[in-house]
C-alpha positions in Angstrom: 5.7 -7.8 -17.2 4.7 -6.8 -13.7 1.2 -5.5 -13.5 1.6 -3.7 -10.2 4.9 -2.0 -9.2 5.4 -0.3 -5.9 8.1 2.2 -5.0 8.9 5.2 -2.9 10.2 3.6 0.2 13.1 4.9 2.2 14.4 6.0 5.6 12.3 8.5 7.5 12.4 9.9 11.0 9.6 9.2 13.5 6.7 11.6 12.9 7.6 12.2 9.3 5.6 11.5 6.1 6.2 9.3 3.1 4.2 8.7 0.0 4.3 5.4 -1.8 3.1 5.0 -5.4 1.9 1.8 -7.0 1.7 1.8 -10.8 -1.2 -0.5 -11.7 -2.1 -1.7 -15.2 -5.3 -0.2 -16.5 -7.0 -3.6 -16.9 -6.6 -4.3 -13.2 -7.3 -0.8 -11.8 -10.5 -0.4 -13.7 -12.2 -3.4 -12.2 -10.4 -4.4 -9.0 -9.9 -3.2 -5.5 -6.3 -2.3 -4.9 -4.6 -2.7 -1.5 -1.5 -1.9 0.3 0.0 -4.7 2.4 3.0 -4.6 4.7 5.3 -7.2 6.3 7.5 -6.4 9.3 10.4 -8.6 10.2 9.3 -11.9 11.6 5.6 -11.1 11.1 2.9 -12.0 8.6 2.0 -9.8 5.7 -1.0 -7.7 6.6 -3.4 -5.6 4.6 -3.4 -2.0 5.8 -5.5 -0.1 3.3 -7.7 -0.7 0.2 -9.4 1.4 -2.4 -12.2 0.0 -4.6 -12.7 0.8 -8.3 -15.4 3.2 -7.2 -13.1 4.9 -4.7 -14.3 3.5 -1.4 -11.5 3.1 1.2 -11.0 0.8 4.1 -8.1 1.0 6.7 -6.7 -1.2 9.3 -7.0 0.1 12.8 -3.3 0.4 13.1 -3.1 3.1 10.4 -6.5 4.7 10.5 -6.2 8.5 10.8 -2.5 8.5 9.7 -2.5 6.8 6.3 -4.5 7.7 3.2 -5.0 5.6 0.1 -6.0 7.3 -3.1 -5.9 6.6 -6.8 -5.1 8.7 -9.9 -6.9 7.1 -12.8 -5.1 9.2 -15.4 -1.7 8.0 -14.2 -3.0 4.6 -13.3 -1.4 4.9 -9.9 -2.5 4.1 -6.4 -0.9 6.1 -3.6 -0.4 5.4 0.0 0.2 8.7 1.9 1.7 7.9 5.3 1.9 10.5 8.0 3.0 10.5 11.6 5.2 7.5 11.0 6.4 5.5 13.9 9.0 2.7 14.3 6.2 0.2 14.3 5.4 1.1 10.7 8.8 -0.2 9.6 8.1 -2.9 7.1 8.3 -3.9 3.5 5.2 -2.5 1.7 3.5 -4.2 -1.2 0.6 -3.4 -3.4 -1.7 -5.9 -5.0 -5.2 -6.4 -6.3 -7.4 -7.6 -3.5 -10.0 -10.4 -3.6 -13.3 -9.4 -2.1 -14.4 -10.2 0.5 -11.5 -12.4 1.4 -8.9 -9.6 1.4 -6.3 -11.9 -0.2 -4.0 -11.0 -3.1 -4.8 -11.9 -6.6 -1.4 -11.6 -8.2 2.2 -12.7 -7.5 4.0 -10.5 -5.0 6.6 -8.0 -6.3 9.7 -7.1 -4.5 8.0 -4.5 -2.3 9.5 -1.3 -1.1 11.3 -0.9 2.3 10.0 1.7 4.7 12.3 2.2 7.7 11.2 4.6 10.5 14.1 5.4 12.7 16.1 8.3 14.2 
């Protein structure tokens, strides 16, 4: 069974918000940093935000001030709240546990969730 499952993607107009949940197994979320990655067409998969088991967050410059990563330890879910979305944010978004300090993923990729920003 998948240990991290992302969802919540869809079509949104420029400037709009979207929230992506990632359900994470408790054994992973308790002891690992969780990150959101994204991959735009023809580009590499990049890490955009991380949250540690202690709650510390780090953001890529491209999303800083617009995106917020958080975690609900009761629901075992990591969220990515995306605001002021622009077409450049269009990508498939993935969540994964993040190796520190390399920032590489620890588990097999899921299917991801498509976010399309367009009018």
